[in-house]
N, C-alpha and C positions, 0 to 999 in steps of 0.2 A: 504494500500500500504506500506507494511513493507520493510524497507531497508534491503538488504541482503549483507552480507560482501562478498568481492571478492572471487571468486572460488579459490580452492587450486592450487598453481602453479604446473606446470608439467602435467596438463590435458588440455583438449580442452573444451572451453565453447561453448555450442550449443545454437543458437538462433532459436526458432521455428517461422516461418513466414507464416504459413498457415492461411489465413483469411477466413471469412465466408461472404456470400452474404448479410446476414441480419445485416447490420451495417450502420451508418450514412454516410459513404463515399463509397457507392457502386460505382464500377468502371464505367467509362464513356463509354469505348468502349467494355467492356464485363461486364455483370452484376455480374460476379464473377471474381475478379482478384486474381489469385493464383501465389504467388511468390515462387521462389526456396528457399531452406533453406540456411542459411548463418552460417558460423562458424568463430569464431575468433581463429586462430591457434596460439598457444603459444609454446615457447621452454622451456624444462625442465631446471631449474636452478641447479647449483651445490650446494653442501652442504654449501659451504663457502659464497654463495650469499644470500642476504636478499632482498625480494621483497619490493618495495616501498609501501606506505600505499594507496592501491587502494580500492575503494568501488564499490558496485554493487546495483543499484536501479532498481525497476520494478514497473509497474503500468498499469492501463487500460486507453485506450483512443481510440477514433475513431472506436469503435467496435472491436478493437484488443488490443495488449499490447505493451508497450515500455520497452526497456532494456537499461540501461546505465552503463557502466564501466568507472570509472574515478579516477584520482589520487587526493586524498583528500588534499586540502591545509591545512597547519598548522593552527590550531585554527578555522577552518571552522566548521559550524554546519550542519551536514548531513541532519537532519530533515528540516532545513531551505532551503537547496538546493532542496530537493524533493518538498517542498511546493511551491517554486518558479517555478519549472518545471510544477507542476500540475496546478498552477494558469495560467501560460502562455498557456498551452494546453487547458484549459477551455475557454480562450479568442478565440482560434482558432475554437473550437467547436461552441461557441456562434456566431461566425461570419459565419462559412461555413457548418455547419451540416444541411443537408436537412431533418433530422429526428427530429430536434428541430423546433417546430412550429413558435417560435418567433425569430429564428436566423436571422441574416442579410440576408442570401441567401434565406431563406424561405419567408421572408417578401417581398423581391424583386420579387420573382417568382410569387407571387399573384397579383402584381400590373398590371394595365392596361398599354398599350403602351403610350409612350410620357409622362411618369411621372418621373421627375427627383427624384433620390433617393441617399441619402448620404451614403457612405460606409467608413469603417475603413481602416487603412493603410495596414493591413494584406490582406484584401479582394482585395484592389487595386493592391498589389504586385502579388498575385496569378493570378489575371485577366491579368496582364501584361505578366507574364510568359506564360500563356495559349495562349494569342494572338500571342506571338512570335512563339511558336511551331505549333500552328494552321496554321500560314502563311507559315512557312518553310516546314511543312509536307504536304502542299497541301490539308489541311482539314482533314487529317487522324486523327488528334487529335482535337476533337470538344466537348467542355463542354456543348453543347446543344443537344447531341445525344440520350438522354434517351428515347424520344418517339419511336425511332426505336427499341431499346432494348425491350421495353414493347410490341410493335407490334409483334415482333418475339417470344414473350413468353419466353425470356431467362432471367427469374428472378432468382429463387433459383436453378432451375434444367434445364438441357438441354436434350431433348429426340429426338429420330429419328422420332417420330410421327410429330413433328413440321416441320421437313424437308420434310416429306411425304405429309403434307398438309400445305404448306407455305402460308403466307399472300398473298392476291391478289395484283396485280399491283396497284390497286386503294388504298388499305390499306397502302401499302408501300409509295405511293406518298403522301397520307394524312399525314403520320408520318414525311416524309422527309420535308414537308412544314414547320414543326415546328423545324427542325434542321437548325438553321440559326444564327450562331455566328456573322455574319456580322450585324445582327439587334441589337446587343448590342453596345451602344455608351458609351464610357468611357472617362470621363474628370476629371482626377486626383482624386478628392474626391467624385465624383458622377457618377452614371450610369443611363441609361434609355434604354428601348427597343423600337424599331420602329414597332414591330409586336406583337399583342396579342397572348398569349399562349406559347411564347418562355420562357424557363426556364434554369437556370444554375445549373450545378452539378460539383463540383470540386473534385470528388472522386479520380480521377487519378493523382492528383497533391497535394492535401491537406496533405496527410501523409508525403510526401517528404518535404513539407514546414514545417510541424510540427517538423521534424528532424532538419531542419535548425534553427528554432527558439529555440529549446532546446539547440543546440550547441551554439547559441548566448548567452543564459542565462549562460551557463557554462563559456564561454570565457569572456564575458563582465561584468557580475555581480560578478563572483567569481574568475576570472583570472585563470581558469583551462585550461591547455594546453594539457594535455594527457587524451584522452577520446575516447570512442566509444558509439555512440547513434544509436539506431535502433527502428523503428516503423513499424511493419508489413512487415519487410523485406527491408525497405529503410534504408540506413546506412550512417552515417557520422563518420569519424575517424580523429584523430589529434594526433600528437606526437607518443608516444610509449605505448605499453601495460605494464602490471605489470612486465613482464619479460624483459623489456627494449628492445623489438623487435618491428619493424614496424607492425602495424595491418595487418592481412591478412584475406580476406573474401573469402570463398570457395563457388563455385556454384555447385549445384547438377545437375546430369543428369536428364532430365525431364521424369523420369520413372513413369508411372501411378501406384498408390498405394504406392508410397514411403512415408515414415513417418520419424519423427525425429530419431527413433531408427533403421529404415531400409532405408538407403539412400546411394547413391554412388556419390562421388564428381568427377566432370569431369574437373574442372578448378579452379584456384584461382587467385585473384587479390590482390597483395600486395601493400600497401600504399607506394608511392615513397617518398624517403627522400629528396624531394625538393618541389617546388610548395607550400611552406608554411607548409610542412609536414602534408598535409590534403588530404582527399579523400571523394568523394561524389558519392554514388552508389545507383542504383535502378534496380530491376529485375522484369520483367513482363512475364507472360506466360499463355498458355491456355491448357497445356497438361492434367490437371486434369478435365477439362471441355470441352470435345470434343467428337464427335461421328463420326462413319464411315457410310456414306450413299452413295449408288451407286458407291462404289469404291473410294470415296474421304473422307478425314478427314476434318470435319468442326469444327472450334473453336467456343467458346462462344462469340467471338468478332465480332461486327458489323463494317463494313467499312462505315463510314458516307458518303463517296463520292459515294457509289453505293447503299447503303441501304440493302446490302446483308451480310450474315455471311462470314467471311474469310475462304477460303479453300486454303491450301498451305502456311499458315503463319508459321513463326518460332515458335516452341513450347516454347522457352525460349529466352529472350533478356535481357542482362544486359548492362546498360549505365553508364558511368562515366562522370560527367559534373562539371561545376563551382559551382553548388548548387544541393542539393538533389531534390528540387522542379523541377528544370530543367531536371535532370536525370529521375525523375519519369514520367514527361510528355512525354519525348522522348521515354522512354521504352514502354509506352502505345501506342504512335503513331506508332512505328516500329512494334509492335505486331498487329496493326490494318491494316497492309499492307501485301500483298503476299510477301513471303521472298525475291525474286529477287528484287522487288521494294524497300523493306525495306533496303536491303544491299546497293543498289545504292544510296538511299536517304541519308543514314548515311555517305557514302563516300563523297557525294557531299557537305554535310554540316560539314565535318571534325569531325564527332561525334565519340567518343570512345565507340564503341559498340561491344559486344561479343554475337554471335548467337550460340545457340545449336540446331542443326538440325539433321535429320535422315541421317545416313551414306549412306543408300540406299533410295533415294527419292521415289522409286516405292513401298516401303513397307508402307502399310497403316494400318496394324494390330498392335498388341501390340509390343512395343519395350521395353523389360524388361531387357536388358543387356547393360552394359556400352559400349560395342563395337558396339551397334546399333546406337550410336550417334557420332557426330563430332562437333568440335568447329571451328567457322569461325570468324575471327576478322577483324575489319576495320584497316587501317593503324594507325589511332590515338590510338586505343586500343593496337595494337602491340607495339607501342612506349611506352605506359604506362606500359605494362607488360614485356618489354625487360629485359632479364636476371633475371626475377622474376617468371619464370614458376614453378609450383609445382613439 
């Protein structure tokens, strides 16, 4: 994980956020969570201006990569900063990776019911955030939904064949019986389950939490105030970029087949210069993993409340919240609802959400042009983006 010096000023630094399904934090409500691409927009400096000493770090974590751009404090050891970041991320993986046999979460998932189990502070925090969004979303966010995903066969790929021969009502009912977040009892430093076979998976919140803890390392251990942290598309920003401008995150149109080099930006969210000069964002979507069957587009996302794949969900949802973990969980929850319900839910809970939907809702085929899409914002997101439109 070699540190990379800050990009040349006057260009745009692109953050690739395409994730794969084969990683320790597989998405809860869709077995493949694909996030839109994010860019940090920067302004060209004049010849007489000198950029501050900013550094760029990158590394691997949670089956994806992280990217950090920050203003290096005088006398700080860059290698020590990256070592501290990597050590903190290892703690998160050791706690919450379902791909690590001896992680805290894997150990708990193997336990029988009514067995108290001690958890660490990170685990407890993520469980608390999950519970909050679970309750407010009416169960659309549920970290015990994995049995339904496996029953529908939405692992690494999604095919029309699965919809042509869907699981039987009995198979779905059997899987739904193990989707039971209410059976998880949380008492500060310990948890237990009241039903055998129920298991937790924090895929849809752990990367966001990872961003939060990296930001804490930068702020609290090294007194860094100007930074951008990103893991798999979840983003936290603070202060200003190397160009002394507020950080600006661009959201791509959810065009199938888009890549880092072939992409079209449809909206941008600029960090407000208030609220502590910070911003916490997460984007979730299904547009790269969906199929059209019988005239309807089905996403890779399972609605835990129905046990069925979502048809008519928003292809891309971006959420700003008080933490990236909370934004991550809400972005997943809103993706797991039909779009009208998701928009109503976001408004009810005053969530700053930006939806990218088809301009023509009757169009179920390929939408490969920018004009095929439209942006819909909740009042809270409109306020955040006021006078900051791209």
